[in-house]
C-alpha positions, 0 to 999 in steps of 0.5 A: 524427523530430520528435514532436508531444506530445499528451494523449488524453481517452479517457473513454467512447471505444473503444480496441482492444487486439490481444493478450492477453499480457504486453504487453497486461497492462501497457498495459490498466490505464492505459487503464482508469484513463483511462476508455476502453472497452477491447476486447481481441481475442485467442485467449487472455488472461492471468489479470490481463486475465481479471480485468478482463474478469470485472469488466466493466472490459474486453470480450474477443473470443476470436479472432484479429484481423480488419480490421473490428475497428478500426472505431469505435476511437479508438486501437489498441494492438498487443500481439503478437509476430507481425510479420505479424499486427501489420502487418495490424492497423496497416494496418487502422488506417491505412486508417481513420485511427486512431492505432496503437501497436505494441509489436513495431515502434516505427518502424511505429507511428503513435503511441508510449507514453511513460515516464510518472509521475503525481503527483496531477493532474500527469502527465509523459510522456517520449518517447525517440527509441528510447532507452527506458532514457534516457526511463525514467531521466529519468522517474524523476528527474522523479518524484523531484523531484515527490515534494518538490513540494506537490500541486495545491490540490484535494488540500490540504484537511482532514485526511489520516490517514496510516499511516507504516508499521512503522518503516523510513521507506521503507515509507511509501506513495508517496501518504503521502510525497507528502501529507506533503510538502504538509502545513501541519501534521503531528501525529505519534506517537512511533513515526513514523520520525524520518527522515520528520519530518526531511524536512518543510519548515521552515515546517511546524508539527510537533505531537508527540502524545506531549507533549500534557499530558493523560491518555490519554483527554484527550489523544486529545480534544486531538488531535482538537481540533487536527486540526479546529482547524488544518483549519478555519483552512484548513491541510492537516493530516497525522495521521501514526501508526506502522503503520496508523491504523486498527489500534489507532491510533484513526484511526476516532475522529479520522475521526469527530471530523473528520466531525462538524466538517464537515472532509474526511478522506482516509485513506492506509493504512499497512503494519501491523507486525502483518504486516510485523514477522513477515515481516521476521523470516522469519515469514509469518502464514499458511502453506499447510498450517499456518495458514489464518487469523490474528488480531490483538489488542491486549495493552495491557490484561491478560486479567483486566481488566474493560475487556478486550473480547477473548474469550481462551477463543475465541483459545485454541481457534483453530488459526491464528496469533495476533499480539499488538500492545502486549502485551509488558508483559502477556505473562506474563498473556497466555501464562498465560491462553492455556495455562489456556484450553487452548493447548499450552504448547509452541506456538512463539512469536516476539517481534520488537522494533522490526521493520523498523528497524536495531534489529530483534531477534527471539526465538523460544520457546514459549508456556510459556517466552517471558515469562521468556526475553523478560525475560532477553533484555531485549526492549523495546517496541515489539514484536510477539508471534507465537503459532502453528505458523508460527513453527516452520514457517519457522524455516529462513528468514531474510530478507536484510537 
């Protein structure tokens, strides 16, 4: 069969989806993203589809299909596994000259859904002639090639604040990696996975923020200046930081500096080590019946310092999980302060060094003993400290490497 490839503009146009099960659950999001007015006809819906209906992204008629349902539709998707019901829908669509996709019988359909990959404004669709696995393999090859291709010009403006994740280069988001491949300038911190920097194009200007010759406050001002300066030169700048830029990453300061200079800013969140490192050590920061809350604090300033903004007495009273970032140096003072404010010295504690990397190490202890045991074990930064009953509650679980 020779197919005629076509891209449909569905914005504001009615698309009928018959069926409310798993197939419809997979098809409806792309229709919504295309701006279609999605009408679902089905006696029941999956929770995911119900969420779209509740949010007014789709409408639902809770009954079986009737031929009159196809009227006014530009496209019909049949997502039922009953051949007789599916045939009734496609016959009604045929009668009204409406293209119809059938999940149960592609040979009886008048339209097929291809295997699709999207890369910025580029959409690639692969049809398969019946060999779906081959189409998906081709799609994946194309997607991989597109990841190394700079996005179209509209995305190459200003500054992108990209979170690189906790350390494993594969934990950067797809969007973050795509924008990194498009960068003219990359301003990176020391905790950024080195493998990501090794993939940059040779002509990219790489600025190591850790080597800017100023004190901490002045260095941040110089980073802001560099971001603005390169962007105003017409270059696309990626500010790459470990974890997430907005979790103790000064991303807010950089965003404000760019905004004040009239430089557009794109924010790409990253996987934060405050959640990822504990998870990769087998510790969920919340656990049913154990912890219904978690609090993330910076430990780079000791509790008794005049510049500290943390309410340590309040933290000591909490029953949930406390996660401390950048707190290894001040761990003895942090532990002592929490105990002095009433936290039980026997509270379970875990310290995870270089989470998500090949050098990850974990130590489990108690609040009263952790500072001494960390020093004895030679745990070094970067490390995440987790304080709370979740450490003990999930001690039998060790994630696969």
